[in-house]
C-alpha positions in Angstrom: -60.9 6.9 10.3 -61.2 3.5 11.8 -61.6 0.4 9.6 -65.1 -1.1 10.4 -65.0 -4.0 8.0 -64.4 -7.6 8.9 -62.5 -9.9 6.6 -64.6 -11.9 4.2 -66.7 -14.3 6.1 -66.3 -18.0 5.5 -68.6 -19.2 2.7 -70.6 -22.3 3.8 -71.6 -24.4 0.8 -75.3 -25.0 0.6 -76.7 -26.6 -2.5 -80.3 -25.5 -1.6 -79.2 -21.9 -1.3 -77.8 -21.8 -4.9 -80.4 -20.6 -7.3 -80.2 -21.9 -10.9 -79.7 -19.3 -13.6 -83.1 -18.7 -15.1 -83.4 -18.7 -19.0 -85.6 -16.1 -20.5 -88.3 -17.3 -22.8 -88.0 -17.0 -26.6 -85.2 -17.9 -28.9 -82.2 -15.5 -28.9 -80.6 -14.4 -32.1 -77.2 -15.8 -33.2 -75.7 -12.5 -32.2 -76.9 -12.5 -28.6 -77.2 -16.2 -27.7 -74.8 -17.0 -24.8 -72.0 -19.4 -25.8 -71.6 -22.9 -24.4 -68.1 -22.0 -23.2 -69.5 -19.6 -20.5 -69.5 -21.4 -17.1 -67.8 -24.5 -18.5 -64.9 -24.2 -16.1 -65.2 -26.3 -13.0 -64.2 -24.1 -10.0 -64.7 -24.1 -6.3 -67.7 -22.1 -5.1 -66.6 -18.6 -4.2 -67.7 -15.1 -3.3 -66.8 -12.0 -5.3 -67.4 -8.5 -4.2 -68.8 -5.8 -6.4 -71.1 -2.7 -6.4 -74.0 -1.6 -8.6 -72.5 0.6 -11.3 -75.4 2.4 -12.8 -76.3 6.1 -12.0 -78.9 5.9 -9.3 -76.4 7.2 -6.8 -76.6 4.1 -4.7 -73.6 2.1 -5.6 -75.0 -0.6 -3.3 -72.8 -3.6 -2.5 -73.0 -7.0 -4.0 -71.6 -10.4 -3.0 -71.7 -12.6 -6.1 -72.0 -16.2 -5.2 -70.2 -18.1 -8.0 -70.8 -21.8 -8.7 -68.9 -23.6 -11.5 -67.6 -20.4 -12.9 -70.9 -18.7 -13.3 -72.9 -16.3 -11.0 -75.6 -18.3 -9.3 -77.1 -15.7 -7.0 -76.2 -12.5 -5.2 -76.2 -11.3 -1.6 -75.8 -7.8 -0.4 -73.7 -6.2 2.3 -73.8 -8.0 5.6 -70.7 -6.6 7.2 -70.5 -4.5 10.4 -73.5 -3.2 12.3 -76.9 -3.6 10.7 -77.4 0.2 10.6 -74.2 0.6 8.7 -74.7 -1.7 5.7 -74.8 -0.8 2.1 -77.6 -3.2 1.1 -78.8 -3.2 -2.4 -82.4 -2.2 -3.5 -84.7 -4.4 -5.6 -83.0 -3.2 -8.8 -79.6 -4.1 -7.7 -80.8 -7.5 -6.4 -81.9 -8.2 -10.0 -78.5 -7.5 -11.6 -77.7 -11.1 -12.2 -80.6 -11.2 -14.7 -78.9 -8.4 -16.6 -75.4 -9.9 -16.4 -76.7 -13.4 -17.6 -79.4 -12.0 -19.9 -80.0 -14.2 -23.1 -80.1 -10.9 -24.9 -76.6 -9.8 -24.2 -74.7 -8.4 -27.2 -71.9 -10.8 -27.9 -70.0 -9.7 -31.1 -68.9 -6.5 -32.8 -71.4 -5.5 -35.4 -71.7 -2.9 -38.2 -74.9 -1.4 -39.5 -76.4 -2.8 -42.7 -79.8 -1.0 -42.7 -80.9 2.5 -42.0 -79.9 4.1 -38.7 -82.6 3.2 -36.2 -83.7 0.0 -38.0 -81.5 -2.1 -35.7 -80.0 -4.2 -38.6 -76.4 -5.3 -38.2 -74.0 -7.9 -39.3 -71.2 -9.6 -37.3 -67.7 -8.5 -37.9 -64.3 -9.2 -36.2 -62.6 -7.1 -33.6 -59.8 -6.4 -36.0 -62.3 -4.9 -38.5 -64.1 -2.9 -35.7 -60.8 -1.4 -34.5 -59.8 -0.5 -38.1 -63.2 1.2 -38.7 -62.9 3.3 -35.5 -59.3 4.2 -36.5 -60.3 5.3 -40.0 -63.3 7.2 -38.9 -61.4 9.0 -36.2 -58.6 10.0 -38.5 -61.0 11.1 -41.2 -63.0 13.2 -38.8 -60.0 14.9 -37.2 -58.3 15.5 -40.5 -61.4 16.9 -42.1 -63.1 18.8 -39.3 -60.8 18.9 -36.3 -61.2 17.4 -32.8 -64.2 19.6 -31.9 -66.3 17.6 -34.3 -66.1 14.6 -31.9 -68.5 14.6 -29.0 -68.5 12.1 -26.2 -72.2 11.7 -25.2 -73.6 11.8 -21.7 -74.2 8.3 -20.4 -75.3 6.7 -17.1 -74.9 3.0 -17.6 -71.5 2.5 -16.2 -69.6 4.1 -13.3 -66.4 2.7 -12.0 -62.7 3.8 -11.6 -62.0 2.4 -15.1 -65.5 2.5 -16.5 -66.1 5.5 -18.8 -62.7 7.1 -18.8 -60.8 4.8 -21.2 -62.6 6.4 -24.1 -61.8 9.9 -22.9 -58.1 9.0 -22.2 -57.8 7.6 -25.7 -59.4 10.6 -27.4 -57.4 13.0 -25.3 -54.2 11.4 -26.7 -55.5 12.0 -30.2 -56.0 15.7 -29.7 -59.1 15.9 -27.6 -62.9 15.9 -27.9 -65.9 18.0 -26.9 -66.9 16.9 -23.5 -70.3 17.3 -21.7 -71.4 20.3 -19.7 -74.0 19.8 -16.9 -76.0 16.6 -16.8 -79.5 15.5 -17.8 -80.3 15.1 -14.0 -79.2 18.5 -12.9 -79.0 20.7 -16.0 -81.0 23.7 -14.9 -79.9 23.8 -11.3 -76.3 23.2 -12.3 -76.4 26.1 -14.6 -78.3 28.6 -12.4 -77.0 28.2 -8.9 -73.4 29.4 -9.7 -74.7 32.8 -10.5 -76.2 32.9 -6.9 -73.5 31.0 -4.9 -70.4 31.0 -7.2 -68.5 27.7 -7.1 -70.2 26.9 -3.8 -73.3 26.0 -5.7 -73.1 22.4 -4.6 -72.2 23.3 -1.0 -75.3 22.0 0.8 -75.9 20.3 4.1 -76.1 16.6 4.8 -79.2 14.8 5.9 -77.1 13.5 8.9 -76.8 17.2 9.9 -80.5 17.6 9.7 -80.9 14.4 11.7 -78.9 16.0 14.6 -80.2 19.5 14.6 -83.2 20.3 12.4 -86.7 20.8 13.7 -88.4 21.3 10.4 -87.6 19.7 7.0 -89.3 21.1 3.9 -88.7 19.1 0.7 -89.6 20.4 -2.8 -90.0 17.5 -5.3 -87.6 15.4 -3.3 -88.4 11.7 -2.9 -85.4 9.5 -1.8 -87.7 6.5 -1.6 -88.2 6.7 -5.4 -85.0 8.1 -6.7 -82.3 7.0 -4.2 -83.2 3.6 -2.9 -80.9 1.1 -1.1 -78.9 1.0 2.1 -76.0 2.9 0.4 -78.3 5.7 -0.8 -80.1 8.8 0.6 -83.3 6.9 1.4 -81.5 5.4 4.4 -80.1 8.8 5.4 -83.7 10.1 5.2 -85.1 7.1 7.3 -82.9 8.1 10.2 -83.8 11.7 9.7 -87.5 10.9 9.9 -87.1 8.9 13.1 -85.0 11.6 14.8 -87.5 14.4 13.9 -90.4 12.2 15.2 -88.7 11.6 18.5 -88.1 15.3 19.2 -91.4 16.6 17.8 -90.2 18.0 14.5 -91.9 18.0 11.3 -91.4 17.0 7.6 -93.3 18.7 4.7 -93.1 17.2 1.3 -94.2 19.4 -1.6 -94.9 17.5 -4.8 -97.6 17.2 -7.6 -98.1 13.6 -6.5 -98.0 11.7 -3.2 -94.7 10.1 -3.8 -93.3 7.1 -2.0 -91.4 9.3 0.5 -94.5 11.3 1.3 -96.9 8.4 1.5 -94.8 6.5 4.1 -92.9 9.1 6.0 -94.1 12.7 5.6 -96.1 14.5 8.2 -97.7 16.6 5.5 -98.1 16.4 1.8 -98.7 19.7 0.1 -100.1 18.9 -3.4 -98.9 21.5 -5.9 -99.5 22.1 -9.6 -96.5 20.8 -11.4 -94.0 23.4 -12.3 -95.2 26.2 -10.0 -92.8 25.7 -7.0 -91.3 29.2 -7.7 -94.7 30.8 -7.1 -95.0 29.1 -3.7 -91.4 30.0 -2.8 -92.1 33.7 -3.7 -95.3 33.8 -1.6 -93.4 32.3 1.4 -90.7 34.9 1.1 -93.4 37.6 0.8 -94.9 36.4 4.1 -91.5 36.3 5.8 -91.1 40.1 5.0 -94.6 41.2 5.9 -94.4 39.3 9.1 -91.2 41.0 10.0 -89.2 37.7 9.9 -86.9 38.4 7.1 -83.4 38.5 8.5 -82.3 41.9 7.0 -79.0 41.9 8.8 -78.1 38.8 7.0 -79.5 40.0 3.8 -77.6 43.3 4.0 -74.3 41.7 5.0 -74.2 38.5 3.0 -76.3 39.2 -0.1 -76.6 41.5 -3.2 -80.0 42.4 -4.5 -82.4 42.0 -1.6 -83.5 45.7 -1.6 -82.5 49.0 -3.1 -79.6 49.5 -0.7 -77.9 46.2 -1.6 -78.3 46.5 -5.4 -75.3 46.8 -7.7 -74.7 50.3 -9.1 -75.8 49.1 -12.6 -79.3 48.4 -11.4 -79.9 51.0 -8.7 -83.0 53.2 -8.8 -84.8 50.9 -11.3 -87.1 48.9 -8.8 -85.2 45.7 -9.7 -84.6 44.3 -6.3 -86.0 41.0 -5.0 -88.1 42.9 -2.4 -89.5 45.0 -5.1 -90.6 41.8 -7.0 -92.2 40.4 -3.8 -94.1 43.6 -2.9 -95.3 44.4 -6.4 -93.3 47.5 -6.9 -91.1 46.1 -9.6 -91.0 43.7 -12.6 -94.6 42.5 -13.2 -96.0 45.0 -10.5 -97.9 42.2 -8.8 -97.6 41.5 -5.1 -96.7 37.9 -4.4 -99.4 37.2 -1.8 -100.5 33.8 -0.8 -103.8 34.5 -2.7 -101.7 35.2 -5.8 -99.8 32.0 -5.4 -102.9 30.0 -4.5 -104.4 30.5 -8.0 -101.2 29.2 -9.6 -100.1 26.4 -7.3 -103.6 25.1 -6.3 -102.5 25.3 -2.6 -105.0 27.2 -0.4 -103.7 30.6 0.8 -104.2 29.6 4.4 -101.9 26.6 3.9 -99.3 28.8 2.4 -99.5 31.1 5.4 -99.4 28.1 7.8 -96.2 26.8 6.1 -94.7 30.3 6.2 -95.4 30.4 10.0 -93.8 27.0 10.5 -90.6 28.2 8.7 -90.5 31.4 10.6 -90.8 29.6 14.0 -88.4 26.8 13.3 -85.0 27.2 15.0 -83.2 25.1 12.2 -85.3 24.7 9.1 -83.7 22.3 6.5 -85.1 23.4 3.1 -84.0 21.2 0.1 -85.1 20.4 -3.4 -84.9 17.3 -5.5 -84.0 17.5 -9.1 -87.6 17.3 -10.4 -88.6 20.9 -9.9 -85.7 22.2 -12.0 -86.5 19.8 -14.8 -89.1 22.2 -16.1 -88.9 24.8 -18.8 -88.7 27.4 -16.0 -86.3 25.2 -14.0 -83.5 27.8 -13.6 -85.8 30.3 -12.0 -87.5 27.6 -9.9 -84.2 26.3 -8.5 -83.1 29.8 -7.4 -86.5 30.7 -6.1 -86.5 27.7 -3.7 -83.1 28.8 -2.5 -84.5 32.2 -1.5 -86.6 30.6 1.4 -83.6 30.0 3.7 -81.8 33.0 2.4 -84.6 35.5 3.3 -84.8 33.8 6.7 -81.0 34.0 7.2 -81.0 30.3 8.0 -77.9 29.3 6.0 -74.6 28.1 7.4 -76.1 27.4 10.8 -76.5 23.9 12.5 -79.5 22.0 11.1 -80.0 24.4 8.1 -79.5 24.0 4.4 -79.0 26.2 1.4 -82.2 25.2 -0.5 -80.2 22.9 -2.8 -80.4 19.1 -2.6 -78.9 17.4 0.4 -75.2 17.0 0.3 -73.4 13.9 -1.0 -70.3 12.3 0.4 -67.4 14.7 1.2 -64.6 12.2 0.5 -63.8 9.8 -2.3 -61.1 7.4 -1.3 -59.8 6.6 -4.8 -59.7 8.3 -8.2 -60.5 7.3 -11.7 -58.4 6.5 -14.7 -56.8 9.9 -15.5 -57.0 11.8 -18.7 -56.2 15.3 -19.8 -58.4 16.7 -22.6 -56.6 19.3 -24.8 -60.0 20.6 -26.0 -61.6 22.7 -23.3 -64.9 23.3 -25.1 -67.9 21.8 -23.4 -71.3 21.2 -24.9 -74.5 21.4 -22.7 -75.7 17.8 -22.7 -79.1 18.5 -24.0 -77.9 20.5 -27.0 -76.1 17.9 -29.1 -78.9 17.9 -31.7 -78.3 21.6 -32.2 -74.5 20.9 -32.3 -75.1 18.4 -35.1 -77.3 20.7 -37.0 -75.5 24.0 -36.6 -72.7 23.6 -34.1 -70.4 26.2 -35.7 -73.0 28.9 -34.8 -73.1 28.0 -31.1 -71.3 30.3 -28.7 -71.0 30.8 -24.9 -73.5 33.6 -25.1 -76.2 32.0 -27.3 -75.8 28.4 -26.3 -74.1 28.2 -22.9 -71.0 26.6 -24.5 -68.4 26.2 -21.7 -64.6 26.4 -21.7 -64.4 28.6 -24.8 -66.2 31.3 -26.7 -67.7 29.0 -29.3 -67.9 25.5 -30.7 -65.5 25.3 -33.6 -67.4 22.7 -35.7 -70.6 20.9 -36.2 -70.6 17.5 -34.4 -69.8 14.8 -37.0 -68.7 11.8 -34.7 -70.8 10.7 -31.7 -68.9 8.5 -29.3 -71.5 6.7 -27.0 -70.3 4.4 -24.3 -72.8 2.8 -21.9 -75.6 5.3 -22.6 -79.1 5.5 -24.0 -79.4 9.3 -24.4 -79.4 9.5 -28.1 -83.1 8.6 -28.2 -84.7 6.8 -25.2 -83.4 9.3 -22.6 -83.5 12.4 -24.8 -86.4 14.7 -25.4 -88.6 14.5 -28.6 -87.6 11.0 -29.8 -89.4 11.4 -33.1 -87.4 14.6 -34.0 -84.2 13.0 -32.8 -84.8 9.9 -35.0 -85.2 12.1 -38.1 -82.0 14.0 -37.3 -79.8 10.9 -36.7 -81.1 9.2 -40.0 -79.6 12.1 -41.9 -76.1 10.8 -42.5 -75.0 14.1 -44.1 -75.1 15.7 -40.7 -73.7 13.3 -38.1 -71.4 11.1 -40.2 -70.5 8.4 -37.7 -72.0 7.0 -34.5 -70.1 4.5 -32.3 -72.1 2.8 -29.6 -70.8 0.5 -26.9 -73.3 -1.4 -24.7 -74.4 -4.7 -23.3 -77.9 -4.9 -24.8 -79.8 -3.7 -27.9 -81.1 -0.4 -26.4 -83.0 2.0 -28.6 -79.9 4.2 -28.9 -77.9 1.2 -30.0 -80.2 0.8 -33.0 -78.7 4.1 -34.4 -75.1 2.9 -34.3 -72.9 2.6 -37.4 -70.7 0.4 -35.3 -72.0 -1.5 -32.2 -69.5 -3.0 -29.8 -70.3 -5.6 -27.0 -69.0 -4.5 -23.6 -68.0 -6.8 -20.8 -69.8 -6.1 -17.6 -68.1 -5.2 -14.4 -69.0 -8.7 -13.0 -66.8 -10.1 -15.7 -63.6 -8.1 -15.0 -61.7 -6.7 -12.0 -63.4 -3.5 -11.0 -63.3 -0.8 -8.3 -65.9 1.7 -7.3 -66.4 4.3 -4.5 -69.6 5.0 -2.6 -72.5 6.8 -4.2 -74.6 9.7 -3.0 -75.1 8.6 0.6 -73.3 11.0 2.8 -73.2 9.0 6.0 -70.2 7.0 5.0 -67.5 6.8 2.5 -66.4 3.4 1.1 -64.8 1.4 -1.7 -65.4 -2.0 -3.3 -62.8 -4.0 -5.2 -63.8 -7.4 -6.8 -64.1 -9.5 -9.8 -64.2 -11.2 -12.2 -67.0 -13.3 -11.0 -67.4 -15.1 -14.4 -66.0 -14.9 -17.9 -67.6 -12.5 -20.4 -69.8 -14.2 -22.9 -69.1 -14.5 -26.6 -66.5 -11.9 -27.7 -67.4 -9.3 -25.2 -64.3 -7.3 -24.2 -63.4 -4.7 -21.6 -63.6 -1.1 -22.7 -60.0 -0.5 -21.5 -58.5 -3.3 -23.6 -60.3 -2.2 -26.8 -59.2 1.4 -26.3 -55.6 0.2 -25.9 -56.0 -1.7 -29.2 -57.3 1.5 -30.9 -54.4 3.5 -29.4 -52.0 1.0 -30.9 -53.2 1.7 -34.4 -52.2 5.3 -33.8 -48.8 4.2 -32.3 -50.0 5.3 -28.8 -50.4 2.0 -26.9 -47.6 2.9 -24.5 -48.9 6.3 -23.8 -52.4 5.0 -23.2 -51.5 2.1 -20.9 -48.3 3.6 -19.3 -47.3 -0.1 -19.2 -50.3 -1.1 -17.1 -53.2 -3.5 -17.7 -56.6 -2.5 -16.5 -56.0 -4.6 -13.4 -52.7 -2.9 -12.8 -54.3 0.5 -13.2 -56.9 -0.4 -10.5 -54.1 -1.5 -8.1 -52.2 1.8 -8.9 -55.3 4.0 -8.3 -56.0 2.2 -5.1 -52.5 2.6 -3.8 -52.6 6.3 -4.7 -55.7 6.7 -2.6 -54.1 4.8 0.2 -51.2 7.2 0.3 -53.7 10.0 1.2 -55.7 7.6 3.5 -53.2 5.3 5.1 -55.9 3.8 7.3 -57.2 1.9 4.3 -56.3 -1.8 4.1 -53.2 -2.7 2.0 -53.9 -4.0 -1.6 -53.7 -7.6 -0.8 -56.0 -7.3 2.2 -58.5 -5.2 0.2 -58.7 -7.8 -2.6 -59.4 -10.4 0.1 -62.1 -8.5 2.1 -63.7 -6.8 -1.0 -65.4 -3.9 0.8 -64.2 -1.1 3.1 -66.3 1.6 4.7 -66.0 4.3 7.3 -68.5 6.9 8.6 -68.4 10.6 7.7 -69.1 13.6 9.8 -72.2 15.6 9.2 -71.8 18.7 7.0 -73.3 22.2 7.1 -73.4 24.0 3.8 -71.8 27.4 3.6 -70.7 27.2 7.2 -67.4 28.9 6.7 -69.0 31.7 4.6 -71.5 32.3 7.4 -68.7 32.5 9.9 -66.6 34.9 8.0 -68.0 36.2 4.6 -64.9 38.2 3.9 -62.2 35.6 4.5 -64.4 32.9 2.9 -66.0 35.0 0.1 -67.9 33.2 -2.5 -66.7 33.0 -6.1 -69.4 35.4 -7.3 -68.3 38.8 -8.7 -69.3 40.4 -5.4 -68.1 37.5 -3.1 -71.6 37.4 -1.7 -74.8 35.5 -2.4 -76.1 37.3 -5.5 -79.9 37.5 -5.4 -79.5 39.9 -8.2 -77.0 38.8 -10.9 -75.5 41.3 -13.3 -74.3 38.5 -15.4 -77.8 37.1 -15.8 -79.0 40.6 -16.8 -76.3 40.8 -19.4 -77.1 37.4 -20.8 -80.7 38.4 -21.2 -79.7 41.4 -23.3 -77.4 39.5 -25.6 -79.0 36.1 -26.0 -81.5 35.6 -28.8 -84.6 34.2 -27.0 -87.9 33.1 -28.4 -90.8 35.5 -27.9 -92.1 35.3 -24.4 -88.8 34.0 -22.9 -86.6 35.9 -20.6 -83.5 35.3 -18.4 -84.4 37.2 -15.1 -81.6 38.6 -13.0 -83.5 37.6 -9.8 -85.4 34.5 -8.8 -89.0 34.8 -10.1 -92.0 32.6 -11.0 -92.2 32.5 -14.8 -94.6 29.8 -16.3 -92.2 28.6 -19.0 -92.9 26.8 -22.2 -95.8 24.4 -21.8 -96.0 25.4 -18.2 -98.8 27.0 -16.2 -101.5 28.6 -18.4 -100.4 26.7 -21.5 -103.1 24.1 -21.9 -105.5 24.2 -24.8 -108.7 22.6 -26.0 -106.6 20.0 -27.9 -104.2 19.4 -25.0 -106.1 20.2 -21.8 -103.8 18.4 -19.3 -100.3 19.0 -17.9 -98.0 16.1 -18.1 -94.9 15.5 -15.9 -92.4 12.7 -15.5 -91.0 11.1 -12.4 -88.3 8.6 -11.5 -89.5 5.0 -10.9 -88.5 2.1 -8.8 -88.2 -0.4 -11.6 -85.5 1.5 -13.5 -82.4 3.7 -13.1 -83.2 5.9 -16.1 -83.5 3.2 -18.7 -81.1 0.8 -17.0 -82.9 -2.4 -15.8 -85.7 -1.6 -18.2 -85.6 -5.0 -19.7 -85.9 -7.0 -16.4 -89.2 -8.7 -16.4 -89.6 -9.2 -12.7 -89.1 -5.5 -12.1 -91.7 -4.7 -14.7 -94.2 -7.0 -13.1 -93.6 -5.5 -9.7 -93.7 -1.9 -11.0 -95.8 -1.7 -14.1 -95.3 1.2 -16.5 -98.5 3.2 -16.0 -99.8 6.7 -16.2 -101.0 8.4 -13.0 -104.3 10.2 -13.4 -106.7 11.8 -10.9 -110.2 10.2 -10.6 -111.7 13.6 -11.6 -109.8 13.6 -14.9 -110.3 9.8 -15.4 -114.1 9.8 -14.8 -114.7 12.6 -17.4 -112.9 10.4 -20.0 -114.4 7.2 -19.1 -111.1 5.8 -17.9 -110.9 3.1 -15.2 -107.8 1.7 -13.4 -105.9 -0.7 -15.7 -107.4 0.7 -18.9 -105.1 1.1 -21.9 -104.9 4.8 -22.9 -103.5 6.9 -25.6 -101.5 10.0 -24.5 -100.9 12.6 -27.2 -98.8 15.7 -27.0 -97.6 18.2 -29.7 -94.5 15.9 -30.1 -96.0 12.4 -30.3 -98.2 9.6 -28.9 -97.8 6.8 -26.5 -100.0 3.9 -25.3 -99.9 3.2 -21.6 -101.9 1.6 -18.8 -103.9 4.0 -16.5 -103.4 4.1 -12.8 -106.4 6.1 -11.4 -105.4 7.5 -8.0 -106.1 10.6 -5.8 -102.3 10.6 -5.2 -101.9 13.1 -8.1 -103.3 16.6 -8.4 -106.2 17.1 -10.8 -105.4 18.4 -14.2 -102.0 16.7 -14.3 -100.9 13.3 -15.4 -97.7 11.7 -14.3 -95.6 9.2 -16.4 -92.5 7.3 -15.1 -89.4 8.1 -17.1 -87.0 5.6 -18.7 -89.4 3.0 -20.2 -87.9 1.4 -23.4 -89.1 3.1 -26.5 -91.1 0.7 -28.7 -92.5 2.2 -31.9 -92.6 1.5 -35.7 -90.5 4.5 -36.8 -91.3 3.9 -40.4 -95.0 3.6 -39.6 -97.3 5.4 -37.2 -94.6 6.1 -34.6 -97.0 5.3 -31.7 -94.8 4.3 -28.8 -96.3 1.2 -27.2 -93.5 1.2 -24.6 -94.9 4.2 -22.9 -91.7 6.3 -23.0 -92.3 9.8 -21.7 -89.7 11.3 -24.0 -91.9 10.5 -27.0 -94.2 13.3 -25.7 -91.5 15.9 -24.9 -90.7 18.6 -27.3 -87.1 19.7 -28.0 -87.1 23.2 -26.5 -83.9 24.1 -24.5 -84.4 26.3 -21.6 -83.5 30.0 -21.8 -80.4 30.0 -19.6 -79.1 26.5 -19.2 -80.1 25.4 -22.7 -81.3 22.3 -20.8 -83.9 19.6 -20.8 -86.7 21.6 -19.2 -89.4 20.0 -21.3 -88.8 16.8 -19.4 -91.6 17.8 -17.0 -93.2 20.6 -19.0 -95.6 19.0 -21.4 -99.3 19.6 -22.4 -101.2 16.5 -23.4 -104.6 14.8 -23.9 -105.6 11.3 -22.7 -108.2 9.0 -24.3 -109.2 5.5 -23.5 -108.2 3.0 -26.2 
């Protein structure tokens, strides 16, 4: 791979180009006010490279411009050709306001009030380290290592970002790690039953750019979720132009006219939120009745299409997928466009038209975002969408896809700080409240526990680094608050962060982290698959107050257990970064040497397009999938088994084939009290809750509820009105955005807003956090966060 980077350009000083660091209004507390020492050093003006380290998948590139030892402004990637630049989005370009926020946490603190009250007192690092040592020892001695859970977190991604905690805990005997993610919980759990370990083997957008003539996107909006020049929105922009030039077409299926649809899509198909599986079923029905189902492919590559391809355990029972489509099995209802139209709100003729487009396309590229699977029926939805290319036999061929989201990069040039966890047990990320309440009862069968048959202990110690998923980003904030306040259940909560998030208020011990701009850091590219890259840079400025790097603090904790040498292996964090880089260079010798890399800061090379399941299509025997049959399992015997052994609430079922099932609070669940459906969506002003305190982003992208004019008029609501939104779980106050860009009967609320409620009073969330409205109801198979987009609600004008 050729090196495409130029050495760092000469920095020309320009006083007019250096922006002064703006001070936020209002007095900061003694625990967050920046110290006078910050920026006191007189240095030459310089440029320091870095990347955005939060989990939007962009990892866009920064150049910090440093004046007198303090970041003055940032510039993004300007190296190489303009169509090969990892430029930052509007969020990344506001990162300086986060790094230099007057609200930065500056000192270690311990809780003095109730959990959730946010009352702390300053302590020394020595006392903080001793508290962690004592609490770890007590927890391990009393309950064992499986009483420690490292929570899911999305606020820090770098080569030495999150792993120091996991390396330390691994040396102490281990911890319960996460299984799946909040982003992909349902699809991550479901697709291995269909594709085996190839569940993530999808095609790249660059492949579609070269060869596709039709792109069909279910709930996939790169312009909302993957902004920036180092992210999938740039991949999609090139795809759009290529399809337009050769007469191709893009269809975006969503319950709202998202940013991708409004600017780029040839056709928006409005759909009732949570009903994508009904549309997919009707499309597959049409493929069969039109004689366009590729039965050679289905017979040779798949299990469960029709009676002849069923496993012996299910033969003669009308349980095939074709039986489901034709109404001769399961619910005995034929999945016609007319059937789907009543559910999805898409006219039957539109469904038939889309089916014809898919049938006639030489290389249809079908993909789904992660919104459709974040419903209470998300597992079934994810698999149902995958059936579209499967039934057509359009998998593993140029320009096609597997129905999963577009592929990410195929190569990471460097690795992360290593650890080896002796505890193999994994807890589905959404289920930690259950693990606190009754973890010892949770098993692989009843709770999707991974790595072992059961969880050995209730969770007693929550270790939370750079994450806001205890409350703000977790379903049913009110119920979670009550659980965390009960100190007899979870006995100790450690939180490490840069700001006083809602999760941080529940800490027993709260530690101030140094940001990546304040230490040497290294990071690989994000989700964009057109290139692979790496950034090395820092520090741009000193950390304020007593903020310290995560690595250095973990080394101090290791020392209290006599394990500093084992933890560090004689290396500082900077030396580990150099070591990891050189390890990567051994595999990729075309990379610059270490000294050159430190100088130029950023390195990138293009990647070839990728076709998902290409080798399997070419030879399904030699390249068998890691399913029991080695084939694509439309019918899964293991899913059938789980349905028989798992204790499920009344009305819930784990189906062995992809079906439309409404799900909890899904289609048909509205009531007189809660007559509207409510769904969330990702938003330009935040990456989950990261950047949620940046005022200029909030001004540009106000937190508001999307509501159709039909629903607004009947409630006397006008654009900009303050409204109350109530669900069975809670109430928020939020501004209304009255727009025809959302289907009638459904409201949409951007996720990630900072929770703002009096939890000892009325608990009304004036921050407009959608998780206040979500019930805690894990999905049948994945035990995941399906209620994220499956809510029933009522809206009234305040």
